[in-house]
N, C-alpha and C positions, 0 to 999 in steps of 0.2 A: 284552725290550720294555718301554718305559717306560710310565707310566701316562698320560702325555699323548698318546703314539702310540695306544695303545690307545684312548683316549677319540676321538681325530680319526678313527680307522679305523671306530669304531662310528658316529660322527656321519656320515660320510660314506656308508657303507653304508645308514644309515637313509633319508639323502636320496635316496639312488640308488633304494632300495625304492619310496618315495613317488612318485618322479618316474616310474617306470616303472608303477606301478599306475593313473596317471592316463591313460596310453597303453593299458592293458590293458582298462579300463573305458570307453574312448572308443567312441561309436558314431555312426552317420550321422546326418544331419539328420532328426528325427523330423517336420517339416513338410513335407519332401520325400516323405513317404511317405503313402499314403492313409489314412484314419481307422481302417480296421481293422487294418492292419500296424502303426500307431502304437500301438493299444490291446493288440496282442499283444506288441509291445516292451516296453511298460510292465508288463503282467503278467509277462514272463519276467524284467525287472529287479528287480521286487518279490520274485519267486521266489528269484531269486539273492541277493538280499540277507538275505532270511530265512534261507536255508539257511546262509549264511556267517556270520550272527550266531548261529545255533543250533550251528554248529560250532565258532565261538570260544567261545561260553559253556560248553560241556562240555570243551573243552580245556583252559580257564583254571581251571575247577571241578576238573578231574582233577590238573592240576598243582598248583594250591594245596593241594588235599587231601593228595596224596602227600607234599608238603612238610611240611605241619603234621603229619601221622601220624608220619613219619620224625622230626621234631625232638622230638615228644613221647615217642616210644618211647627215642630216644637219651637225652633228658634223663631219663627214669625209669630206665632202665639204668645211667646214670650215677651217679644218685643211690642206686640200690640197691648198686652196686659200692662206693661209699664207705662207705656205712653199710647192710650186709647186714640188720641189725634192723629196718630201716625198710620192707622189702619189702612188708609187709602194709599199711602205711600209704600206700605209693605205688601199690599196683596198682589198687586200686578207682577213685581219681580219674583215673589213666591211662586205664583201659578205659572211663570216663564220657566222658574228654575225646576219645578215639577215635571213640566212637559219635557224639559231636555233630560231628565233623569229617565223618564219613561221612554223617549226614544232610543236612549243606549240600551235599555232592556230589550225593546222590540228589536233593535238591532242584533243583539246576541241571540235573539230568538231565531231571527233569519239565518245567521250564520250556524246555529244548530241544525235547523232544517236542511241547509246545504250540505252540511257534513253527513247527514243521515242520507240525503240524495246520493252521495258519492260511495255508500256501503256496496261492495261488490256483491252481486247475487251469486249464492252457492249452487 
């Protein structure tokens, strides 16, 4: 598969996903509903979007953290393999970098919990 065909396939699938999401989130005319029902629909929409936002936040944080940790570990191990004498000099900065990467993932988890806590009750 050529690079151009991969790009066109990805672009087409992205447009298809965006087009179908509009249909999935479509709702009836809120003006036709009574005010109490319109308020309930608005609360449900807010809760759904907050839940989606927190799920996306934690998913991106976990994905990015895993990629960062994998790259840091792979680079450190490659450096140690090339120069075994530098293992002591590489170990401490690698552990420090892994701890900082993990702290960012935990920060995203806390933000996701805070977002879920703001979900209005129905």
